[in-house]
Each structure stands twice: as C-alpha cells, then as structure tokens.
C-alpha positions in Angstrom: -84.9 -28.1 -23.5 -88.6 -27.5 -23.1 -90.7 -26.7 -26.2 -94.2 -25.4 -26.7 -96.6 -25.4 -29.6 -98.5 -22.2 -30.5 -101.7 -23.6 -29.0 -99.9 -23.6 -25.6 -98.9 -19.9 -25.8 -99.8 -17.6 -23.0 -99.1 -14.0 -22.3 -95.6 -13.2 -20.8 -94.2 -16.6 -21.9 -90.6 -16.2 -22.9 -89.5 -18.2 -26.0 -86.2 -18.4 -27.9 -86.7 -17.1 -31.4 -84.0 -16.0 -33.9 -81.3 -16.6 -31.2 -82.9 -14.1 -28.7 -85.4 -14.4 -25.8 -88.7 -12.9 -26.8 -91.8 -12.4 -24.5 -95.3 -12.9 -25.8 -97.3 -9.7 -25.4 -100.5 -10.5 -27.3 -101.8 -13.2 -29.6 -104.9 -14.1 -31.6 -105.9 -16.9 -34.0 -107.1 -16.6 -37.6 -108.3 -19.2 -40.1 -111.5 -20.9 -41.2 -112.8 -24.4 -41.2 -111.3 -24.9 -44.6 -107.9 -23.3 -43.9 -105.3 -24.1 -41.3 -105.4 -22.0 -38.2 -102.5 -19.5 -37.7 -101.5 -17.7 -34.6 -100.7 -14.0 -34.9 -98.3 -13.1 -32.1 -96.9 -9.7 -30.9 -93.5 -10.2 -29.3 -91.0 -8.0 -27.5 -87.3 -8.9 -28.0 -85.8 -8.8 -24.5 -82.3 -8.0 -25.8 -83.2 -5.1 -28.1 -86.6 -4.1 -26.7 -88.1 -4.1 -30.3 -91.7 -5.1 -30.7 -92.5 -7.3 -33.7 -95.4 -9.3 -35.0 -95.1 -12.8 -36.3 -97.4 -15.6 -37.6 -96.9 -19.2 -36.4 -98.4 -22.4 -37.9 -100.3 -24.5 -35.4 -97.8 -27.4 -35.8 -94.6 -25.4 -35.1 -92.5 -26.2 -32.0 -90.6 -23.4 -30.2 -88.1 -23.5 -27.5 -89.0 -22.0 -24.1 -86.2 -19.8 -22.6 -84.6 -21.4 -19.6 -85.1 -18.5 -17.2 -84.5 -18.1 -13.5 -87.0 -15.9 -11.6 -85.9 -13.8 -8.6 -87.9 -11.5 -6.4 -86.3 -8.0 -6.5 -87.0 -4.5 -5.3 -86.1 -1.2 -7.0 -83.3 0.5 -5.2 -82.1 3.5 -7.1 -81.3 5.0 -10.5 -77.6 5.1 -11.5 -76.9 7.0 -14.8 -78.8 5.2 -17.6 -79.7 2.2 -15.6 -81.9 1.1 -12.6 -80.5 -0.9 -9.8 -82.6 -3.7 -8.3 -81.8 -5.7 -5.2 -82.5 -9.4 -4.8 -84.9 -9.9 -1.8 -83.0 -13.0 -0.5 -79.3 -12.6 -1.4 -79.2 -8.7 -1.5 -77.3 -9.0 -4.7 -77.7 -5.9 -6.9 -78.7 -6.1 -10.6 -78.4 -3.2 -13.1 -81.0 -3.0 -15.8 -80.8 -0.4 -18.6 -83.7 2.1 -18.4 -84.2 1.7 -22.1 -85.1 -2.0 -21.5 -87.9 -1.0 -19.2 -89.3 1.5 -21.7 -92.6 3.1 -20.7 -92.8 0.8 -17.6 -90.2 3.1 -15.9 -93.1 5.2 -14.7 -94.1 2.4 -12.3 -90.8 2.1 -10.5 -91.3 2.5 -6.8 -89.4 1.2 -3.8 -91.1 -1.3 -1.4 -92.8 -3.1 -4.4 -91.8 -6.6 -5.4 -90.9 -7.2 -9.0 -89.8 -10.4 -10.7 -86.4 -10.3 -12.5 -86.0 -12.7 -15.4 -82.5 -14.0 -15.5 -80.9 -15.8 -18.6 -77.3 -17.0 -18.4 -76.7 -15.0 -15.2 -77.9 -11.7 -16.7 -81.2 -9.9 -16.0 -83.0 -9.7 -19.3 -86.3 -8.3 -18.1 -88.3 -7.1 -15.1 -91.9 -8.2 -14.7 -94.1 -5.5 -13.1 -97.2 -6.1 -11.0 -100.5 -5.7 -12.9 -101.2 -2.4 -11.0 -99.3 0.1 -8.9 -100.5 2.7 -6.4 -99.1 6.2 -7.0 -99.9 9.6 -5.5 -101.4 12.5 -7.5 -99.0 15.5 -7.2 -100.5 17.8 -9.8 -104.1 18.3 -11.0 -107.0 20.8 -10.9 -109.1 21.0 -7.8 -111.5 18.1 -7.3 -115.2 18.6 -8.3 -117.8 16.8 -6.3 -121.2 15.7 -7.6 -120.2 15.5 -11.3 -120.6 12.6 -13.6 -118.0 9.9 -13.2 -117.6 9.9 -17.0 -115.9 13.3 -16.9 -112.1 13.3 -16.9 -109.1 15.6 -16.3 -105.3 15.4 -16.6 -103.3 14.5 -13.5 -99.6 14.0 -12.8 -98.4 11.3 -10.3 -95.3 11.3 -8.2 -93.3 9.3 -10.8 -93.9 12.0 -13.4 -96.5 10.0 -15.5 -99.4 12.0 -16.8 -102.8 10.3 -17.2 -106.5 11.0 -17.2 -108.4 10.7 -13.9 -112.1 11.4 -12.9 -112.9 14.9 -11.8 -113.4 13.9 -8.1 -109.6 13.0 -7.8 -107.7 15.7 -5.9 -104.0 16.5 -5.3 -102.5 14.0 -2.7 -104.9 11.2 -3.5 -103.3 7.8 -3.9 -104.6 6.1 -7.1 -104.2 2.6 -8.7 -102.8 2.5 -12.2 -102.8 -0.4 -14.7 -99.0 -1.0 -15.5 -99.8 -2.3 -19.0 -102.3 0.2 -20.3 -101.2 3.2 -18.1 -104.8 3.9 -17.2 -106.6 4.9 -14.0 -108.2 2.0 -12.2 -109.5 3.6 -9.0 -108.6 5.2 -5.7 -106.2 3.2 -3.6 -107.6 2.5 -0.2 -104.6 0.7 1.4 
C-alpha cells in the first residue's frame, strides 16, 4: 500500500479518502512562517462525482488508490452510459454518463482516453488536455477584426463556446477539455 504526504500531491492523483477513490483537481498552500502550512485541496469523488474541498496538515499520510490504467477509445452511447473499448483486448467497459459530467462534450471516436480501473471496475476516464472539434453553427466569419472580439459557436458534439470572429462554420478548432475554452484553429 503506497502512501503520500500532502507535499507530494499533484493534479489527477487518485487517493483513497473516506473509503472512496478521490482525484485531486486543484490545490494550494496556506500558512505563514509562524503557523503550520496547510494544503487546501479540491477533490472529486470518483464513485459519486461530488466535488468537495478539504484541508490537510503537512504531516498527514494518505493512501494512493491502487489503479490499473488502460488505453481505451469511445465506441458508442447506450442508454445512460458510454461504452469504451480497450485498445489491446477489445473488451468493452460501460461508464455512466453522469460520471463523465461536463466532460461528455469531448467524447469522440478515434481519440485515446485512459480508463482508471479499481477492483476490476472503471471508476473514471481521463481525457486528453485538448480535443479538436468542428464548428457546426456560428455567424459568418468576419475578417480583419480585432482578435479580442468573440462570438458564440456550437461544435459537432453540441457544446457551445465563445470563439474569435474569424472562425467560420466547418472550421476545426482545438478546445481545452478542462476549461471548455477555445485554444486555436486545428491545423491537423
């Protein structure tokens, strides 16, 4: 059983807390030279999907979840769940859509995702940092305008976001999967 101290935390590390696997979303330190440092952590419970905040003392030891990682691809949606296929064994895994939350907008075939497996069950899917999607709805592009001017666009997954005025219908764009913001045109 591997353990970590709060000073060893990093984003997306999965720890066992209160009997459930929880992934670290964000963290920051507080304290002064006279007081002990505390680590403020934002966690997502991988069983319930709830996001909570917790404070850890710098001397606490926490158990790291014993996870298996598998490369998978999104296959199809089946009722209230998404089906992913293991890239090596072609085994299928069903993941409830509610577990994916707002990340569901970035499901696309032919993209590799990482499935986190605990006790033989998929508990989370790790998305790539950015995904290329095609703009299907927006106002006509305007050339020669300031790059700081923005408009609403809808991509092929159904997600609506703000894009620069020079983006036109049919343009492939890169989107940050964490912030759901426009990163640039996709040239691949």
